[in-house]
Each structure stands twice: as C-alpha cells, then as structure tokens.
C-alpha positions in Angstrom: -0.3 0.0 0.0 1.1 3.4 -0.5 1.4 6.6 1.4 -1.7 8.3 1.2 -0.1 11.0 2.8 3.5 13.0 1.9 5.4 15.7 3.9 8.0 17.5 3.4 10.7 18.1 6.2 13.0 21.3 6.2 15.2 21.1 8.7 19.7 22.1 8.7 19.5 19.5 11.3 20.1 15.7 9.9 19.8 14.0 13.2 17.1 16.0 14.4 16.0 15.5 10.2 16.6 11.9 10.5 14.9 11.3 13.3 11.7 12.9 12.3 11.8 11.7 9.1 11.5 8.2 10.5 8.3 8.5 13.1 6.7 9.6 9.8 7.2 7.2 8.0 6.0 4.4 10.2 3.0 6.7 9.9 2.4 6.2 6.6 3.6 9.7 5.4 6.5 9.6 1.7 8.9 11.5 3.7 10.9 13.8 1.2 13.8 15.6 3.2 15.6 19.6 2.1 18.2 21.4 4.2 17.1 25.0 3.6 15.0 26.9 0.0 16.7 26.1 -2.9 16.5 22.0 -2.1 12.6 23.1 -1.5 13.0 24.8 -4.9 14.8 21.8 -6.5 12.3 19.4 -5.1 9.1 21.3 -5.4 9.9 20.9 -9.2 9.2 17.3 -9.3 7.0 16.4 -6.3 3.5 18.3 -4.2 3.8 18.1 -0.4 0.5 18.1 1.7 2.2 18.6 5.1 5.7 20.1 5.4 7.5 20.5 9.0 10.0 23.8 8.6 12.7 24.4 11.0 13.2 28.9 11.2 16.5 29.4 11.5 18.2 27.6 8.8 22.4 27.7 8.0 22.4 30.8 5.2 19.0 31.5 5.1 15.8 31.5 7.5 12.9 29.5 7.8 10.3 31.8 6.3 11.9 32.3 3.2 10.3 28.4 2.8 7.3 29.1 3.6 6.7 32.0 2.0 8.0 29.6 -1.1 5.8 26.1 0.0 2.8 28.0 0.5 3.3 29.9 -3.8 3.2 26.4 -5.0 0.6 25.1 -3.2 -1.9 27.3 -0.6 -3.9 24.6 0.1 -0.4 23.0 2.0 -0.2 22.6 5.5 2.8 23.9 6.6 3.5 24.1 10.2 7.2 25.7 11.4 9.6 24.6 14.5 11.8 26.9 15.9 14.0 27.4 19.3 14.1 30.7 18.6 10.0 31.4 19.1 8.8 34.6 19.6 5.5 35.8 19.1 7.0 38.1 15.5 7.9 35.2 14.0 5.5 33.3 14.6 2.4 36.1 13.6 5.1 36.6 10.0 4.8 32.9 9.7 1.1 32.6 9.5 1.4 34.9 7.5 3.2 34.1 4.5 0.8 31.0 4.8 2.2 28.5 7.8 -1.5 26.9 9.7 0.7 26.8 13.1 3.9 27.9 15.3 5.3 26.1 17.4 8.0 26.0 19.6 11.0 22.7 19.9 11.1 20.0 21.2 8.1 19.4 19.6 7.3 15.3 18.4 5.7 13.2 16.1 2.1 13.8 17.8 2.9 17.8 18.2 3.3 18.5 14.7 0.1 16.0 13.1 -2.2 17.5 16.5 -1.0 21.6 14.6 -1.6 19.8 10.8 -5.1 19.2 12.3 -5.7 22.0 14.5 -5.1 24.1 11.2 -8.0 26.5 11.7 -7.4 27.3 14.5 -8.8 27.6 18.1 -11.0 30.7 19.7 -10.9 29.0 22.6 -7.6 29.7 23.9 -7.6 31.6 26.9 -5.5 34.8 27.0 -3.3 35.8 29.5 -4.5 38.5 32.0 -1.0 39.2 33.1 0.9 42.2 31.1 4.4 40.1 28.9 7.2 40.2 31.3 10.1 43.1 30.2 12.3 39.5 29.1 9.7 38.3 26.9 9.6 41.2 25.3 13.6 42.0 25.1 13.3 38.7 23.5 11.1 38.8 21.2 12.7 43.0 20.5 16.2 40.4 19.8 14.5 38.0 17.4 12.4 40.0 15.9 16.3 41.9 14.9 17.9 38.9 14.4 15.5 37.6 11.2 15.6 41.5 10.1 19.0 40.7 10.0 19.2 37.2 8.2 19.9 35.9 12.1 23.1 38.3 11.5 24.3 38.9 15.4 27.8 41.4 14.6 24.8 43.6 12.7 21.9 42.5 15.1 23.7 44.4 17.9 24.5 46.8 16.1 21.1 47.4 15.4 19.7 47.1 19.4 22.8 49.3 20.2 24.9 46.1 22.4 28.3 44.4 21.8 28.0 42.1 19.8 29.0 39.3 22.7 26.3 40.4 25.7 24.3 39.3 22.6 25.9 36.2 22.4 25.7 35.7 25.8 21.6 36.2 25.4 21.2 33.9 23.2 23.3 31.7 24.9 21.1 31.7 27.8 17.9 31.3 26.1 19.2 28.4 24.7 19.1 26.6 27.2 16.0 27.1 28.7 
C-alpha cells in the first residue's frame, strides 16, 4: 500500500531531520527532506507534498522564505514551523506567509500531527491577564531583529545598540532554557 500523505521536512540538523523522517514514515507518510530554500525549490519541481515541517532558523537563511515558497507553490499545503527561538514576531510572520501552525522545540511527531489537524485555529485558547514581562519583550525584540538581519549576530547587535558579545551571551542563555 502506497502512503496517501506526503510530507516535506525542511531542517538543516541532519540527526533531528532523520528522526522526524523515520517517525513520519512509520505513520505512512511519504517523506522528502531539504536543508534549505534551494533544495526546497528543486524538490517542488518534481513533488507536491500535502504537508511540510519547516525549521525557522536554517543555515544560510530563514525558514520563513521556505514557508513563503511552499505556500506560493500550493496554498492548500499544511505547513508547521518549528523553532528553538520562538517569538511573537516570527509566529505572526510565519502565519501571514502561509504556515498553519507554529511550534516551539522540542516538539515531537504527535505535536506536529496535532498542529496539522488544528490548522483552523482555536478560539477557546485562554487569553492571559498577566502583562508581558520585560525579559520576554527584550527577547521578542532581539528575535525580531535577528530575523530582519537573517540571523547575522554582528548586525543585530549593531541595530540593537549592544556589544556583539553581550548579544551572544543572551542568545546562549536563552538556548539553555
């Protein structure tokens, strides 16, 4: 029996991509892999997947460009963005560019499949009464600037008016959480 569902994984971490691939293949997906925008474009010449999982931060580029290309190729494709650098700014942009969902890493196959199923949104999600903390606002501003500079740390630090090493330390601390 041939798999009914096709999936494209856009991830430059080969071990994570391999683990995701195996997990989705066990669930009867036909899986294709790409590490960046150029590979995505080549794959789309021959394949038209129903679903895509795109890492936000790719070596040499942004996953948002991949989301844009995938959505232009097939507006009906269900695209989930995964990121270890979640922020409101990138979540909004990912959705505007065509993603149906945005998940913070670590996320597993169950989380991703649930996101594919919940592509219409959930109006019952509680809205918090607590204001956003200064730390979260700072992180969102840093991440927004990182996206604007295509993850160039030196340029991001310059635009934020901070030393490059200070920014690097902040990024290292955030990754550990």
